[in-house]
C-alpha positions as CSV (number, residue, x, y, z in Angstrom):
1,X,88.9,90.3,71.2
2,X,90.0,91.7,74.6
3,X,88.2,95.0,73.9
4,X,85.0,93.2,73.3
5,X,85.5,91.2,76.5
6,X,86.0,94.4,78.5
7,X,82.9,96.0,77.1
8,X,81.0,92.7,77.6
9,X,81.8,92.6,81.3
10,X,80.8,96.3,81.8
11,X,78.2,97.7,79.4
12,X,78.6,101.2,80.9
13,X,82.2,101.3,79.7
14,X,81.0,102.2,76.2
15,X,80.2,105.7,77.5
16,X,83.7,106.1,78.9
17,X,85.9,105.0,75.9
18,X,88.9,107.2,75.4
19,X,91.8,107.2,72.9
20,X,95.0,109.0,73.8
21,X,98.3,109.8,72.1
22,X,101.3,111.4,73.7
23,X,104.9,112.5,73.4
24,X,107.4,113.1,76.2
25,X,110.9,112.9,77.5
26,X,112.4,109.7,78.6
27,X,115.2,107.2,78.6
28,X,115.2,103.5,78.0
29,X,118.1,101.1,78.8
30,X,118.3,97.6,77.5
31,X,120.9,95.1,78.7
32,X,121.8,91.5,77.9
33,X,125.4,90.8,76.8
34,X,125.9,94.6,76.5
35,X,123.9,97.6,77.5
36,X,122.4,100.3,75.3
37,X,120.4,103.5,75.9
38,X,117.7,105.0,73.8
39,X,116.1,108.4,74.1
40,X,115.4,111.3,74.7
41,X,111.8,110.9,73.5
42,X,109.0,108.6,74.4
43,X,105.7,108.0,72.6
44,X,102.6,106.6,74.3
45,X,99.3,105.4,72.8
46,X,96.4,104.3,75.1
47,X,92.9,103.1,74.7
48,X,91.0,103.2,78.0
49,X,87.6,102.7,79.6
50,X,86.0,104.4,82.5
51,X,85.0,101.5,84.8
52,X,84.0,103.5,87.8
53,X,84.0,107.1,88.9
54,X,87.6,106.6,90.2
55,X,88.9,103.6,88.1
56,X,90.2,103.6,84.6
57,X,91.4,100.4,82.8
58,X,93.0,100.2,79.3
59,X,95.6,99.1,76.9
60,X,98.9,100.9,76.4
61,X,101.8,100.9,74.0
62,X,104.9,102.8,75.2
63,X,107.8,103.2,72.8
64,X,111.2,105.0,73.2
65,X,112.5,107.1,70.3
66,X,116.1,108.0,69.7
67,X,117.0,111.0,67.5
68,X,120.6,110.3,66.6
69,X,120.6,107.9,64.9
70,X,116.8,107.8,64.3
71,X,115.6,104.6,66.0
72,X,112.6,103.2,67.9
73,X,113.6,99.7,69.0
74,X,112.2,99.4,72.6
75,X,108.5,99.0,73.4
76,X,106.1,98.0,76.2
77,X,102.6,96.8,75.4
78,X,100.0,95.7,77.9
79,X,97.1,96.5,80.3
80,X,97.1,99.4,82.7
81,X,94.9,100.6,85.6
82,X,94.6,104.1,87.0
83,X,93.0,104.9,90.3
84,X,91.9,108.6,90.8
85,X,92.3,110.2,94.2
86,X,89.2,112.4,93.8
87,X,87.3,111.4,90.6
88,X,87.8,111.1,86.8
89,X,87.2,114.5,85.3
90,X,83.9,114.5,83.4
91,X,83.3,116.2,80.0
92,X,82.0,119.7,80.1
93,X,78.2,119.9,80.3
94,X,76.3,123.3,80.5
95,X,74.2,123.8,83.6
96,X,71.0,123.8,81.5
97,X,71.8,120.3,80.1
98,X,72.8,118.8,83.5
99,X,70.4,116.3,85.1
100,X,69.4,117.6,88.6
101,X,70.5,114.3,90.3
102,X,73.8,114.1,88.4
103,X,77.2,115.0,90.0
104,X,80.1,116.1,87.7
105,X,83.7,116.7,88.6
106,X,85.4,119.5,86.6
107,X,88.8,119.8,88.2
108,X,92.2,118.2,87.7
109,X,92.0,114.5,88.5
110,X,95.1,113.1,90.1
111,X,95.8,109.4,89.7
112,X,98.3,106.6,90.5
113,X,98.3,103.3,88.7
114,X,100.1,100.2,87.4
115,X,100.6,98.7,84.0
116,X,101.7,95.2,83.1
117,X,102.4,93.3,79.9
118,X,105.2,92.4,77.5
119,X,108.3,94.5,76.9
120,X,110.8,93.9,74.1
121,X,113.8,95.4,72.4
122,X,115.0,95.0,68.8
123,X,118.6,96.4,68.6
124,X,121.3,95.4,66.1
125,X,124.3,93.6,67.6
126,X,127.5,95.5,68.0
127,X,130.7,94.9,65.9
128,X,131.6,91.9,68.1
129,X,128.2,90.3,67.6
130,X,127.0,91.0,71.2
131,X,123.4,92.1,71.6
132,X,121.5,94.1,74.1
133,X,118.2,92.6,73.0
134,X,115.8,91.7,75.8
135,X,112.2,90.6,76.3
136,X,110.0,89.8,79.2
137,X,107.0,90.7,81.3
138,X,107.0,94.2,82.7
139,X,105.4,96.3,85.4
140,X,105.0,100.0,85.1
141,X,104.0,102.1,88.1
142,X,102.7,105.6,87.2
143,X,101.4,108.9,88.7
144,X,99.8,111.8,86.9
145,X,96.8,114.1,86.3
146,X,94.0,114.4,83.8
147,X,92.1,117.6,82.8
148,X,89.0,117.6,80.6
149,X,89.4,120.6,78.3
150,X,86.1,120.4,76.3
151,X,83.3,117.9,76.1
152,X,85.4,115.5,74.0
153,X,89.1,116.6,74.4
154,X,91.3,116.3,77.5
155,X,94.9,116.5,78.5
156,X,97.0,114.1,80.6
157,X,100.5,114.4,82.1
158,X,102.1,111.4,83.7
159,X,105.4,110.0,85.0
160,X,105.8,106.3,84.0
161,X,108.5,103.9,85.1
162,X,108.5,100.6,83.2
163,X,110.8,97.6,83.9
164,X,110.9,94.0,82.8
165,X,110.8,91.6,85.8
166,X,110.8,88.1,84.2
167,X,112.5,87.3,80.9
168,X,115.7,87.4,79.0
169,X,117.9,90.5,79.6
170,X,116.5,93.7,81.2
171,X,114.7,96.7,79.9
172,X,114.1,99.8,82.1
173,X,112.4,103.0,81.0
174,X,111.5,106.3,82.7
175,X,109.3,108.8,80.9
176,X,107.5,112.1,81.5
177,X,104.7,112.1,79.0
178,X,102.1,114.7,78.0
179,X,99.1,113.3,76.1
180,X,95.8,114.5,74.5
181,X,92.8,112.2,74.8
182,X,89.5,112.1,72.9
183,X,86.4,110.8,74.6
184,X,83.8,108.7,72.7
185,X,80.4,108.6,74.3
């Protein structure tokens, strides 16, 4: 429903629809009655829309991943915005196919942004029955860079800090994520 609303408010967004998946290094700490850490990996899935030559808006799902024991019990899901300092990199178009009055940007696009939504953890209690489970609204400032590799495929690197601000307990995550994104036009 939300995706349809976004496209309904901005018909040009259909041309800038992108799907990304990434893996990175990170650590997530949850605390309530006790505190627990999860890491060293982080996964990120995003669906975003190009709203403007410098603005991107989308949905994100950030999840921590522990290797020993194998677990993925902390996640953040919500909306995010990215503002590009120069412009969003455009897909590669050969000079012959380029419209004479069209401007393209084929460089690394540096951005900063903010995400917000719901964060939650789902950890088992310890032997004394105390839990580190937490849930609440989160904010996630971020910085990074995009690079369009081909006409459909691109790469993104970003540093994301996510923390719950209102809710039960506390969840904090820091991640350095590398993603590949696919553009749908």
